[in-house]
C-alpha positions in Angstrom: 40.3 16.2 108.4 36.8 17.5 109.3 36.2 17.8 112.9 32.7 19.2 113.3 30.5 17.9 115.9 27.1 18.6 114.9 25.2 21.6 113.3 25.1 23.2 116.4 28.9 22.8 117.3 28.0 20.8 120.4 29.2 17.1 121.1 27.0 14.4 119.9 25.2 12.6 122.5 25.5 8.8 122.4 23.6 6.0 124.1 24.7 2.4 124.2 21.8 -0.2 124.9 23.2 -3.2 126.0 26.2 -1.8 127.6 27.2 -4.8 129.6 28.1 -7.2 126.8 31.4 -7.5 125.0 30.4 -5.2 122.0 28.9 -2.8 124.6 32.0 -2.5 126.6 34.0 -2.2 123.4 31.8 0.6 122.3 32.4 2.3 125.5 36.4 1.8 125.5 36.3 3.5 121.9 33.7 6.2 122.7 35.5 7.4 125.6 38.3 8.7 123.7 36.2 10.0 120.7 36.5 13.8 120.6 33.2 14.7 119.1 30.8 12.6 121.3 29.5 12.4 124.9 28.3 9.3 126.5 24.9 10.0 128.0 23.0 6.9 128.6 23.6 3.3 129.3 21.1 0.5 129.7 21.4 -3.1 130.8 18.6 -5.5 131.8 21.1 -7.8 133.9 23.1 -4.9 135.7 20.1 -2.2 136.0 21.1 0.5 138.6 24.6 -0.5 138.9 27.5 2.0 138.0 29.3 0.6 134.7 32.6 0.7 136.5 31.1 -2.0 138.9 30.3 -4.1 135.9 33.6 -3.5 134.2 36.1 -2.4 136.8 38.5 -1.3 134.1 36.4 1.8 133.6 36.8 2.8 137.3 37.6 6.4 137.4 36.9 6.8 133.7 33.3 6.6 133.2 30.8 7.2 136.0 27.4 6.4 134.5 24.9 3.8 135.8 23.1 1.4 133.8 19.3 1.6 133.5 16.6 -0.6 132.1 15.7 0.2 128.7 13.0 2.9 128.2 12.9 4.0 124.7 11.5 7.6 125.6 14.3 8.2 128.1 16.9 7.0 126.0 15.6 9.2 123.0 15.7 12.1 125.3 19.2 11.8 126.3 20.9 10.9 123.0 21.1 11.8 119.5 22.8 8.5 118.3 21.7 5.3 119.9 23.6 2.0 119.6 21.9 -1.1 120.1 24.4 -3.8 121.5 21.6 -6.5 122.2 20.8 -9.8 120.9 18.9 -10.4 117.8 14.9 -10.3 118.4 15.6 -7.7 121.0 17.1 -5.1 118.9 14.2 -5.0 116.3 11.7 -4.2 119.0 13.9 -1.5 120.7 14.5 0.1 117.0 10.8 0.4 116.5 10.3 2.3 119.8 13.3 4.6 119.0 13.0 5.4 115.4 9.8 7.7 115.7 11.9 10.0 118.0 14.1 11.0 114.9 17.2 9.7 116.6 19.8 7.7 114.4 19.9 4.0 115.4 23.0 1.7 114.8 22.2 -1.8 115.4 24.8 -4.2 115.8 22.6 -7.5 116.0 21.4 -9.4 112.8 17.9 -8.0 112.9 18.2 -5.3 110.0 20.9 -7.0 107.9 18.7 -8.9 105.6 16.3 -7.2 103.1 14.1 -10.2 102.8 12.1 -11.0 106.0 11.8 -14.5 104.9 15.5 -15.1 104.9 15.6 -13.7 108.4 12.8 -15.9 109.5 14.5 -19.1 107.9 17.7 -18.6 109.6 16.6 -16.8 113.0 13.5 -18.9 113.7 11.1 -15.8 114.2 9.0 -13.5 112.1 10.4 -10.2 111.8 8.8 -7.5 114.0 9.4 -4.8 111.9 9.8 -5.8 108.2 8.7 -2.3 107.0 12.3 -1.1 108.2 14.1 -3.7 106.4 14.6 -2.0 103.0 15.3 1.6 104.7 18.3 0.0 106.9 21.6 0.6 105.3 24.1 -2.4 105.5 26.7 -0.5 107.5 30.1 -1.8 105.7 31.4 1.9 104.8 33.5 0.4 102.1 30.7 -0.5 100.2 27.8 1.6 101.2 29.4 4.8 102.5 27.1 7.0 100.3 23.9 5.5 101.5 25.2 5.9 105.1 25.4 9.7 104.8 21.5 10.0 104.7 20.7 6.8 106.9 18.8 6.9 110.2 19.1 3.2 110.6 22.2 1.3 110.2 22.8 -2.5 110.3 26.2 -3.2 111.4 27.5 -6.4 109.5 28.5 -9.6 111.1 32.2 -10.3 112.1 32.6 -13.1 109.7 30.9 -11.3 106.7 33.0 -8.2 107.3 36.2 -10.1 107.0 34.9 -12.1 104.0 33.4 -9.3 102.0 36.3 -7.1 102.3 38.5 -9.8 101.2 36.3 -10.6 98.2 35.0 -7.3 96.9 37.6 -6.4 94.3 37.5 -9.9 92.9 33.8 -10.1 92.6 33.1 -6.6 91.6 35.7 -6.9 88.7 34.5 -10.5 87.9 37.9 -12.0 88.1 36.8 -15.2 89.8 34.0 -17.8 89.3 31.7 -17.1 92.3 30.4 -20.3 92.2 33.7 -21.9 93.3 34.0 -19.9 96.3 35.2 -21.8 99.6 35.4 -19.9 102.7 37.1 -21.0 106.0 37.3 -18.7 109.0 38.7 -18.9 112.5 37.4 -16.7 115.5 38.1 -16.2 119.1 35.6 -16.9 121.8 34.2 -13.3 122.2 32.3 -13.7 119.0 29.9 -15.9 120.9 29.2 -13.2 123.5 29.4 -12.9 127.3 26.7 -15.1 128.2 28.2 -18.5 130.0 28.1 -21.5 127.7 29.9 -24.8 128.5 31.8 -25.0 125.1 33.3 -21.5 125.8 34.6 -22.5 129.2 38.2 -22.2 129.7 39.0 -25.9 130.2 36.8 -26.8 127.2 38.2 -24.3 124.8 41.9 -23.6 125.8 44.2 -25.5 123.4 41.5 -26.4 121.2 40.2 -25.8 117.7 37.1 -27.1 116.3 34.6 -26.5 113.4 31.2 -25.6 114.4 27.8 -24.8 112.9 29.1 -26.3 109.5 26.8 -25.7 106.5 24.2 -23.9 109.0 26.0 -20.7 110.3 23.8 -17.7 110.2 26.4 -15.5 108.6 26.4 -17.7 105.4 23.2 -16.1 104.0 24.5 -12.7 105.1 27.5 -13.2 102.8 25.4 -14.4 100.0 23.0 -11.6 100.1 25.9 -9.0 99.7 27.7 -10.9 97.2 24.5 -11.5 95.2 23.7 -7.7 95.2 27.0 -7.1 93.9 26.7 -9.4 90.9 23.0 -9.1 90.2 22.5 -13.0 90.5 22.2 -15.4 93.3 25.6 -16.7 94.6 25.9 -19.6 97.2 29.2 -20.0 99.1 30.7 -22.9 101.1 31.4 -21.3 104.6 32.9 -23.2 107.4 33.6 -21.4 110.7 36.0 -22.6 113.5 36.5 -21.5 117.0 39.9 -21.5 118.8 41.2 -21.0 122.3 41.6 -17.2 122.0 39.5 -14.1 122.9 39.9 -11.7 119.9 40.4 -12.1 116.2 39.1 -13.5 113.1 41.3 -15.0 110.3 39.3 -15.8 107.1 40.6 -17.7 104.0 38.9 -17.6 100.8 39.6 -19.4 97.7 38.2 -19.3 94.3 39.0 -20.2 90.6 40.2 -17.6 88.4 38.3 -17.1 85.2 41.3 -15.8 83.4 45.1 -16.4 83.9 46.1 -13.7 86.5 49.6 -13.0 88.1 49.5 -12.1 91.8 51.2 -8.9 91.2 48.3 -7.9 89.1 45.8 -8.8 91.6 47.7 -7.2 94.5 47.4 -4.1 92.3 43.7 -4.4 91.7 43.4 -4.5 95.7 45.6 -1.5 96.2 43.7 0.4 93.5 40.4 -0.6 95.0 41.2 0.2 98.7 43.6 3.1 98.2 41.2 5.6 99.6 39.9 3.4 102.6 41.7 4.2 105.9 41.0 0.9 107.6 42.1 -1.5 104.8 45.7 -2.5 104.6 47.0 -4.5 101.7 50.0 -6.5 102.7 53.1 -6.7 100.4 54.3 -9.8 98.6 55.2 -12.5 101.0 53.4 -11.6 103.9 49.9 -12.7 105.1 47.6 -11.3 107.7 47.8 -12.4 111.4 45.1 -11.7 114.0 47.7 -10.3 116.4 48.5 -7.7 113.7 45.0 -6.0 114.1 44.2 -6.8 117.7 42.4 -3.9 119.3 42.2 -1.8 116.1 39.7 -1.0 113.4 42.0 -2.4 110.7 41.3 -5.2 108.1 44.6 -6.6 106.7 44.5 -8.3 103.4 46.9 -10.9 101.7 46.8 -12.3 98.4 48.5 -15.0 96.6 47.7 -17.4 93.6 47.8 -21.2 93.4 49.3 -21.4 89.7 48.9 -25.2 89.7 45.1 -25.2 90.4 44.4 -21.7 89.0 42.8 -20.5 92.3 43.3 -17.4 94.0 43.9 -17.4 98.0 42.8 -14.6 100.0 43.5 -14.2 103.6 42.0 -11.4 106.0 42.3 -10.5 109.6 40.2 -8.3 111.7 39.4 -7.9 115.4 36.0 -9.3 115.7 35.1 -6.8 118.4 36.4 -3.6 116.6 36.2 -3.9 112.8 33.9 -6.7 113.1 31.4 -5.0 115.6 31.8 -1.8 117.6 34.6 -0.3 115.7 32.7 -0.4 112.5 29.5 0.9 114.2 31.4 4.0 115.2 32.9 4.2 111.8 29.4 4.2 110.2 28.2 6.9 113.0 31.1 9.1 111.9 29.7 8.8 108.2 26.0 9.3 109.3 27.0 12.3 111.4 29.3 14.0 108.8 32.5 13.6 110.8 35.7 12.2 109.3 35.2 8.4 109.6 38.5 8.0 111.3 37.6 10.0 114.3 38.2 8.1 117.4 39.3 5.2 115.5 42.8 6.0 114.8 44.3 3.4 117.4 47.3 1.3 116.4 47.0 -2.6 117.0 47.7 -3.8 120.5 50.9 -5.7 121.1 51.9 -8.1 122.2 
């Protein structure tokens, strides 16, 4: 395993812009134990001038940095790699200010995921402030764009739902085993995917013991999924995507079904997945008779995948599970950073799932 830090042998200095959100604190949880980095700067507009261990008491005695208001020049001066854990619209402005410094920028928002600014405008309701960077940004799903990440200075971390969905579908789509026009995707998420900002539907009394579909036929992750599947196939792909919210904090469980274009035995499909992901450290193909569960991946950077076939309807059923805050956000961002800086991509991420 490569363990170099940077070309000078020193630790890589990292900053977290937006450290007081859920993805921000998850970045801190993982980066604190990363052997090749040093956390050197934190920003938060809501908690400026407060020590981070007052914002998150779990960090008491572990991390003593204070949060500051965002100042691009100051952040670039103090860091080599900058994570943007801020909302869309905010991230693109910050990136424009940071990129001229020569620093590597890893954006966890949606601002650089789309290659077409018109698609961004359609789904996010604003004109993109930096369309010139959209084609340069690398979609930071290492299992698909690892080579491009090695030379990237701007990485766009995928959404949590697209991560779970794309990892579940890539072997089938790339090998043209399914009819992509028959794809139906149902996915369930915990409440942390909506962020830390208070919202009535996310209050405990509203959410606990409940499960509901939301943003049906209009969720912003649908065009992201379609973009990447279309790029894989070289033609437009549209999907039916329905997200659901359940009364838990972490986890995504995605179920994808599609019509098989030829008769396939489940053993052959499982062998396809095992071959496709044999060198991927964070993708686990489950054995026959087992399907993923969110608890099996909680707190880890794993994506678990299970496959079965409904012979009666000639449809394949793929189920994936990830932790939306780790492989669906902050863990994947660190995995991308490792690739971008020449580290073994497992560095700092070899955490077993939490149990119970």
